[in-house]
C-alpha positions as CSV (number, residue, x, y, z in Angstrom):
1,X,116.8,134.9,120.3
2,X,118.2,135.1,116.4
3,X,115.8,136.5,114.4
4,X,115.4,133.7,111.8
5,X,114.2,135.8,108.7
6,X,117.3,137.3,108.7
7,X,120.1,134.6,110.3
8,X,122.0,133.1,107.4
9,X,121.4,129.4,106.7
10,X,125.0,128.1,106.2
11,X,124.7,124.3,106.9
12,X,122.7,121.4,107.8
13,X,123.2,118.3,109.7
14,X,120.2,116.7,111.8
15,X,119.1,120.7,112.1
16,X,119.8,123.8,110.7
17,X,123.0,126.0,111.4
18,X,122.7,129.8,111.3
19,X,125.0,132.3,111.3
20,X,123.2,135.6,113.2
21,X,124.0,138.6,111.7
22,X,124.5,140.3,115.0
23,X,127.6,138.8,115.3
24,X,128.2,138.7,111.6
25,X,131.1,141.7,112.6
26,X,133.0,139.4,114.7
27,X,134.8,137.9,112.3
28,X,135.6,134.3,111.1
29,X,137.4,131.6,109.4
30,X,136.8,129.3,106.0
31,X,139.7,126.8,106.3
32,X,140.1,123.3,104.2
33,X,142.7,121.7,102.0
34,X,142.2,122.4,98.1
35,X,139.0,120.9,96.6
36,X,137.3,121.0,99.9
37,X,134.5,123.2,99.2
38,X,136.1,126.8,101.0
39,X,134.8,128.9,97.5
40,X,131.7,127.4,97.6
41,X,131.3,128.3,101.6
42,X,132.6,131.4,100.8
43,X,129.9,132.1,98.1
44,X,126.9,131.0,100.2
45,X,127.5,133.2,103.0
46,X,128.1,136.4,100.8
47,X,125.4,135.8,98.9
48,X,123.1,135.5,102.2
49,X,124.9,138.4,103.5
50,X,123.8,140.4,100.6
51,X,120.1,139.0,100.5
52,X,119.7,140.8,104.0
53,X,121.1,143.9,103.2
54,X,124.7,143.9,103.9
55,X,127.4,144.7,101.1
56,X,130.1,142.6,100.7
57,X,133.7,142.5,99.3
58,X,135.8,139.3,98.1
59,X,138.5,138.7,96.0
60,X,138.2,136.2,93.1
61,X,141.6,134.7,93.2
62,X,140.9,131.6,90.9
63,X,137.7,133.5,88.6
64,X,134.9,131.1,90.0
65,X,133.2,133.7,92.5
66,X,132.0,135.7,89.2
67,X,129.2,133.2,89.0
68,X,127.6,134.9,92.0
69,X,126.2,137.5,89.7
70,X,123.9,134.8,87.7
71,X,121.1,132.5,89.0
72,X,122.2,129.1,89.5
73,X,120.8,125.9,87.7
74,X,119.3,122.5,88.6
75,X,122.7,120.9,88.2
76,X,122.8,116.8,89.3
77,X,124.9,117.7,92.2
78,X,123.1,120.8,93.4
79,X,119.5,118.9,92.8
80,X,121.0,115.9,94.8
81,X,122.3,118.2,97.9
82,X,118.9,120.3,97.9
83,X,117.0,116.9,98.2
84,X,119.8,115.4,100.7
85,X,119.2,118.5,103.2
86,X,115.4,118.6,102.6
87,X,115.4,122.4,101.5
88,X,112.3,122.8,100.0
89,X,112.0,126.8,99.6
90,X,115.3,126.7,97.4
91,X,115.2,129.1,94.7
92,X,118.1,130.1,92.5
93,X,118.8,133.7,92.1
94,X,121.9,135.9,91.6
95,X,123.2,138.4,93.9
96,X,123.7,142.0,92.5
97,X,127.5,142.5,91.6
98,X,130.0,145.0,91.2
99,X,133.1,143.9,89.0
100,X,136.6,145.6,90.2
101,X,140.0,145.1,88.8
102,X,143.0,146.6,89.6
103,X,144.3,146.1,85.7
104,X,140.9,147.7,84.8
105,X,140.4,144.6,82.4
106,X,137.5,142.5,83.7
107,X,136.1,145.5,86.0
108,X,136.1,148.9,87.2
109,X,139.6,150.1,87.7
110,X,140.7,150.5,91.5
111,X,142.9,153.1,92.3
112,X,144.7,154.6,95.5
113,X,147.1,157.8,95.9
114,X,150.8,156.8,96.9
115,X,150.1,159.4,99.7
116,X,147.2,157.3,101.1
117,X,149.4,154.3,100.7
118,X,151.9,155.6,103.3
119,X,155.5,154.5,103.7
120,X,154.5,151.5,105.8
121,X,152.7,149.7,103.5
122,X,155.0,150.5,100.7
123,X,157.9,149.2,102.4
124,X,155.9,146.0,102.6
125,X,155.0,146.1,98.9
126,X,158.8,146.7,97.9
127,X,160.3,144.3,100.1
128,X,162.3,147.0,101.5
129,X,164.6,146.2,104.8
130,X,164.4,148.4,107.7
131,X,167.2,151.1,106.5
132,X,165.5,151.5,103.1
133,X,162.2,151.6,105.0
134,X,163.5,154.5,107.0
135,X,164.6,156.4,103.8
136,X,161.2,155.9,102.3
137,X,159.8,157.2,105.3
138,X,162.1,160.3,105.3
139,X,160.8,160.8,101.5
140,X,157.3,161.0,102.4
141,X,157.8,163.3,105.1
142,X,159.9,165.9,103.1
143,X,156.7,165.6,100.7
144,X,154.4,166.5,103.5
145,X,156.2,169.1,104.9
146,X,156.6,170.9,101.3
147,X,152.9,170.1,100.6
148,X,153.9,167.9,97.4
149,X,151.0,165.5,96.8
150,X,152.1,161.7,96.0
151,X,149.3,160.7,93.7
152,X,151.0,158.1,91.1
153,X,154.6,156.1,90.7
154,X,155.8,159.1,88.6
155,X,155.5,161.6,91.7
156,X,157.3,159.1,93.9
157,X,160.0,159.1,91.7
158,X,160.2,162.5,91.4
159,X,160.5,163.0,95.2
160,X,163.2,159.9,95.3
161,X,165.3,161.8,92.8
162,X,165.0,165.3,94.6
163,X,165.7,163.7,98.1
164,X,168.5,161.7,96.9
165,X,170.1,164.7,94.8
166,X,169.8,166.8,97.7
167,X,170.7,164.3,100.8
168,X,173.2,166.5,102.2
169,X,170.5,169.4,102.6
170,X,168.0,166.9,104.3
171,X,170.4,165.3,106.8
172,X,170.2,167.5,109.6
173,X,166.5,167.9,110.1
174,X,165.4,164.3,108.8
175,X,168.3,161.8,108.8
176,X,170.8,160.4,106.5
177,X,169.6,159.5,103.0
178,X,172.1,157.2,101.4
179,X,172.4,156.5,97.7
180,X,172.0,152.7,97.8
181,X,168.9,152.9,99.6
182,X,167.4,155.2,97.0
183,X,168.6,152.8,94.5
184,X,167.0,149.9,96.1
185,X,163.6,151.6,96.5
186,X,163.8,152.6,92.8
187,X,164.6,149.0,91.6
188,X,161.6,148.0,93.7
189,X,159.6,150.1,92.2
190,X,160.5,149.0,88.8
191,X,159.8,145.5,89.9
192,X,156.3,146.4,90.9
193,X,155.7,148.4,87.9
194,X,156.2,145.5,85.6
195,X,154.0,143.6,87.9
196,X,151.3,146.2,87.3
197,X,151.3,148.5,90.1
198,X,151.6,151.7,87.9
199,X,147.9,151.1,87.2
200,X,146.6,150.9,90.7
201,X,148.5,154.4,91.9
202,X,146.6,157.5,90.7
203,X,143.1,159.1,90.5
204,X,140.5,159.0,90.5
205,X,141.0,156.9,94.1
206,X,138.7,154.7,95.1
207,X,135.6,155.7,97.1
208,X,134.6,153.5,99.8
209,X,131.1,154.6,99.6
210,X,130.7,153.0,96.1
211,X,131.6,149.5,97.7
212,X,128.9,149.7,100.1
213,X,125.8,150.1,98.0
214,X,122.1,148.9,98.6
215,X,120.2,148.3,95.3
216,X,116.4,148.9,94.8
217,X,115.6,145.5,96.4
218,X,117.2,146.0,99.6
219,X,120.1,143.6,99.0
220,X,123.8,144.7,99.6
221,X,126.3,145.2,96.9
222,X,128.6,142.5,96.1
223,X,132.0,143.6,95.4
224,X,134.1,141.0,93.4
225,X,137.7,142.0,92.5
226,X,139.4,140.0,89.9
227,X,142.2,138.4,91.0
228,X,143.3,135.6,89.3
229,X,145.9,137.5,87.3
230,X,146.8,140.1,90.6
231,X,147.7,136.3,92.4
232,X,150.9,136.5,90.2
233,X,152.0,139.2,92.3
234,X,151.2,138.3,95.7
235,X,152.7,141.4,97.5
236,X,150.7,143.9,95.4
237,X,147.2,141.6,96.4
238,X,147.9,141.4,100.0
239,X,149.0,145.2,100.1
240,X,145.9,146.3,98.6
241,X,143.4,144.1,100.5
242,X,145.4,145.6,103.7
243,X,145.1,148.8,102.6
244,X,141.2,148.4,101.8
245,X,140.8,147.0,105.1
246,X,142.8,149.8,107.0
247,X,141.0,152.8,104.9
248,X,137.3,150.8,106.2
249,X,138.6,150.8,109.5
250,X,139.6,154.3,109.2
251,X,136.6,156.2,107.3
252,X,133.4,154.5,109.1
253,X,132.2,155.6,112.3
254,X,132.0,153.4,115.4
255,X,128.8,151.6,115.3
256,X,129.5,149.1,118.4
257,X,127.7,145.7,117.7
258,X,124.8,146.5,115.3
259,X,122.0,144.3,114.4
260,X,123.9,143.4,111.0
261,X,127.4,144.4,109.5
262,X,127.9,147.6,107.9
263,X,129.9,145.5,105.1
264,X,131.3,142.1,105.6
265,X,135.0,141.7,103.9
266,X,136.4,138.2,102.8
267,X,140.0,137.9,102.5
268,X,141.0,134.7,100.6
269,X,144.6,133.6,100.5
270,X,145.3,134.9,103.9
271,X,148.5,133.5,104.5
272,X,149.8,136.0,102.0
273,X,148.8,138.9,104.4
274,X,150.9,137.6,107.2
275,X,153.9,136.1,105.2
276,X,157.1,137.7,105.7
277,X,155.5,140.9,107.3
278,X,157.7,142.8,109.5
279,X,156.7,142.4,113.3
280,X,155.6,146.5,113.3
281,X,153.1,145.9,110.3
282,X,151.8,142.6,112.2
283,X,151.1,144.7,115.2
284,X,149.3,146.9,113.0
285,X,147.3,144.3,111.1
286,X,146.3,142.8,114.5
287,X,145.0,146.3,115.9
288,X,143.3,146.6,112.7
289,X,141.2,143.2,112.6
290,X,140.7,143.4,116.6
291,X,139.1,147.1,116.1
292,X,137.4,147.1,112.9
293,X,134.4,145.2,114.4
294,X,133.3,148.1,116.1
295,X,133.1,149.9,112.9
296,X,130.6,147.3,112.0
297,X,133.0,145.2,109.3
298,X,133.3,141.7,109.6
299,X,136.1,140.0,108.0
300,X,136.4,136.4,107.3
301,X,139.6,135.2,106.4
302,X,140.0,132.1,104.0
303,X,143.2,130.0,104.2
304,X,144.3,126.4,103.4
305,X,145.5,125.8,106.7
306,X,144.7,127.7,110.0
307,X,148.5,127.8,111.3
308,X,149.0,130.5,108.4
309,X,146.9,133.0,110.8
310,X,148.9,134.2,113.9
311,X,147.2,133.2,116.9
312,X,146.5,136.8,118.1
313,X,144.3,137.2,114.9
314,X,142.9,133.4,114.8
315,X,141.6,134.0,118.3
316,X,139.6,136.7,117.0
317,X,137.9,134.7,114.6
318,X,134.3,133.2,116.4
319,X,132.6,132.1,113.2
320,X,134.2,129.1,112.1
321,X,133.6,126.7,108.4
322,X,136.5,124.3,108.9
323,X,136.4,121.8,105.7
324,X,138.6,118.5,105.7
325,X,142.4,118.8,106.4
326,X,145.2,116.4,105.1
327,X,147.6,114.9,107.5
328,X,150.3,113.7,105.4
329,X,153.4,115.8,107.1
330,X,154.1,116.5,110.5
331,X,153.2,119.9,109.9
332,X,149.6,118.9,108.7
333,X,149.3,116.8,111.5
334,X,149.9,119.8,114.0
335,X,147.4,122.0,111.8
336,X,144.9,119.0,112.4
337,X,145.3,119.2,115.8
338,X,145.5,123.2,115.9
339,X,142.1,123.2,114.2
340,X,140.6,120.9,116.5
341,X,141.3,122.3,119.6
342,X,139.8,125.6,118.6
343,X,136.6,124.4,118.8
344,X,134.0,124.0,121.5
345,X,134.1,120.3,122.2
346,X,131.1,118.1,121.1
347,X,131.1,114.9,123.2
348,X,129.5,113.0,120.3
349,X,132.8,114.0,118.0
350,X,136.3,112.9,117.9
351,X,137.2,116.4,115.9
352,X,140.9,115.4,115.2
353,X,140.0,112.2,113.8
354,X,137.0,113.8,111.6
355,X,138.5,116.7,110.1
356,X,140.5,114.0,108.0
357,X,137.3,112.2,107.1
358,X,134.8,115.4,105.8
359,X,133.3,114.8,101.9
360,X,133.4,117.7,99.6
361,X,131.0,120.0,100.7
362,X,131.1,118.9,104.3
363,X,132.5,120.9,107.3
364,X,132.7,121.3,111.0
365,X,130.7,124.7,111.7
366,X,130.7,126.3,114.9
367,X,129.1,130.1,115.0
368,X,128.9,132.6,118.0
369,X,125.6,133.1,119.7
370,X,124.5,136.9,120.7
371,X,126.8,136.5,123.9
372,X,129.7,136.1,121.7
373,X,130.1,132.2,123.2
374,X,131.2,129.6,120.3
375,X,128.3,126.8,119.3
376,X,129.0,123.5,120.1
377,X,131.2,122.5,116.8
378,X,128.9,120.2,114.3
379,X,129.5,118.4,111.5
380,X,127.4,119.3,108.6
381,X,126.8,120.0,105.2
382,X,127.0,123.2,103.4
383,X,124.1,124.4,101.7
384,X,124.2,125.0,97.8
385,X,124.6,128.7,97.0
386,X,121.3,130.0,94.9
387,X,123.5,131.6,92.3
388,X,125.8,130.0,89.8
389,X,128.5,127.9,90.6
390,X,131.5,128.9,88.4
391,X,132.8,131.9,86.2
392,X,130.8,133.7,84.1
393,X,131.5,134.3,80.2
394,X,133.6,137.3,79.4
395,X,130.4,138.8,77.7
396,X,128.2,138.5,81.2
397,X,131.2,140.1,82.9
398,X,131.0,143.3,80.5
399,X,127.2,143.1,80.5
400,X,127.4,143.7,84.3
401,X,130.2,146.2,84.2
402,X,128.4,148.4,81.6
403,X,124.9,148.2,83.3
404,X,126.6,149.7,86.7
405,X,126.1,153.0,87.7
406,X,129.7,153.5,88.3
407,X,130.7,152.7,84.6
408,X,132.4,155.4,82.8
409,X,133.9,157.1,86.4
410,X,136.9,155.0,87.2
411,X,137.4,154.3,83.8
412,X,138.6,157.7,82.7
413,X,142.4,158.2,84.7
414,X,142.9,161.7,86.0
415,X,146.3,163.2,86.1
416,X,146.2,166.5,88.5
417,X,149.2,168.9,89.2
418,X,151.6,166.7,92.1
419,X,155.1,166.3,93.3
420,X,156.1,165.4,89.8
421,X,154.5,168.4,88.2
422,X,155.9,170.9,90.8
423,X,159.3,169.4,90.8
424,X,159.8,169.7,87.3
425,X,158.5,173.2,87.3
426,X,160.9,173.9,89.7
427,X,163.9,172.4,87.9
428,X,162.7,174.7,85.0
429,X,162.9,177.8,87.0
430,X,166.1,177.1,88.3
431,X,167.3,176.7,84.7
432,X,165.9,179.8,84.0
433,X,167.6,181.4,86.7
434,X,170.9,180.2,85.8
435,X,171.0,181.3,82.3
436,X,169.5,184.8,83.4
437,X,172.0,187.2,84.1
438,X,171.7,188.9,87.1
439,X,169.3,186.4,88.8
440,X,170.6,184.1,91.7
441,X,170.2,180.6,91.5
442,X,169.3,177.7,93.5
443,X,169.7,174.1,94.4
444,X,167.6,172.0,92.1
445,X,166.9,168.3,91.9
446,X,169.3,166.8,89.3
447,X,167.3,166.0,86.0
448,X,166.6,162.5,85.0
449,X,168.9,160.8,82.9
450,X,168.6,160.9,78.9
451,X,167.0,158.2,77.5
452,X,163.5,156.5,76.9
453,X,162.5,157.4,80.5
454,X,163.3,161.3,79.3
455,X,160.9,161.1,76.9
456,X,158.1,159.5,78.7
457,X,158.6,162.7,81.3
458,X,158.6,165.2,78.6
459,X,155.1,163.9,77.7
460,X,153.8,164.2,80.9
461,X,155.2,168.0,81.3
462,X,153.0,168.7,78.2
463,X,150.1,167.0,79.1
464,X,150.4,168.6,82.6
465,X,150.4,172.2,80.9
466,X,147.3,171.1,79.8
467,X,145.3,170.7,82.6
468,X,143.4,172.8,84.8
469,X,145.4,174.8,87.3
470,X,143.7,174.1,90.7
471,X,144.1,171.0,92.7
472,X,146.0,170.4,95.6
473,X,146.0,173.9,97.0
474,X,145.0,173.6,100.9
475,X,144.5,169.9,100.4
476,X,145.7,168.2,103.9
477,X,147.7,165.0,103.4
478,X,146.8,162.7,106.0
479,X,147.0,158.8,106.1
480,X,145.3,156.2,108.6
481,X,146.5,153.7,111.1
482,X,148.5,151.9,108.7
483,X,149.5,154.7,106.0
484,X,150.9,157.0,108.5
485,X,154.4,157.8,108.9
486,X,153.6,157.9,112.9
487,X,150.7,155.5,112.9
488,X,148.2,158.4,114.2
489,X,144.7,158.1,113.1
490,X,143.1,160.8,110.5
């Protein structure tokens, strides 16, 4: 029997429909056409998880979810819905929020190192073909074998230059490295840099513990990633969220099925995760989604069309809120049928017919019981959130950011010694040897071409010389199930 003091009221028909936190880590789906109420459903579930002490992560792709940080207000539609659903104990309240932003403009900067990301995810980010991906894997492997940390994109570019310039040296041990593939990877990096990826790679890298905080009132922190600008680079958006999910999988201990999740992860615009992904990556994604529940992490996909999610993943999404779908085309009709067939039958409902008739804020709802059995699908109205519907003002956002205990930690970028600096130093030593009579010279990576890029390198070298020596000595280069060259665990 569910503990109703902890259960999450999501919707109400003739009776209340609760999501039991004990099955909150068994994943879920919020689906429906644009404008049918998906974002509000996401907000309701997120703030209710927070209220019972569960940290939440979600991407704000439209800028609407920032309002979860502020109490709601008695707007006419909200008041009408409260009265309609007879919600007598309804109280306006905001949730504790941490704002994040890959660009560092609307929240704390979010960073990862190139080494952590690994060649598999980088290949997806750069849209590389199989041959180019193989070359990138060689570049990562050479860096690993030589203890060269790849922290930012300068490091990766330096390694590409080095491996490309000494391709014949590495051919026997690692395989063929073509200049064409090196060039394609460099062009891909340039494209992603122009989309803002340069700001994402570096240090201090995100500490997952900072996303899993509980406030002084026992509420879970709601981590809101500003993604409205990020959505203009959909590959970067999908790759970042997939990396974050994989990091959670790798770093969290096994907990089985806890009484409530350790974290709930909302993946909006879920179709971007699977779009154009190679089969090897799809298999890894399916593996992570299947196994991450044992780490106490619930993953909730938000999508307009259930057909956008592979069947293997869709079958794992036991908690479902299905808003209206429009059946204008044969593909739309197929989506309606597919959605209807995934629910446990309710003899009182013609589900396929009802899906097209649902009003805004109305949904077909089915949650798992504690045995993992799907509940009979019910037609119901989603309850209104306690927090504000719609975005906060820029001033309100900045107030939340600056009042965070994390403010100041991620804002200052760190640039320590890594592959770029080591390869530059090696080049300098080789040139000195060549210019000094009696000293043997050794092969060195080709210097970068003259021009604007050269100035950046000189500046970076000067900055590097001022940093304290230390850093990566003795540090082991490791990657997770999606980052590893061989797909192994940490």
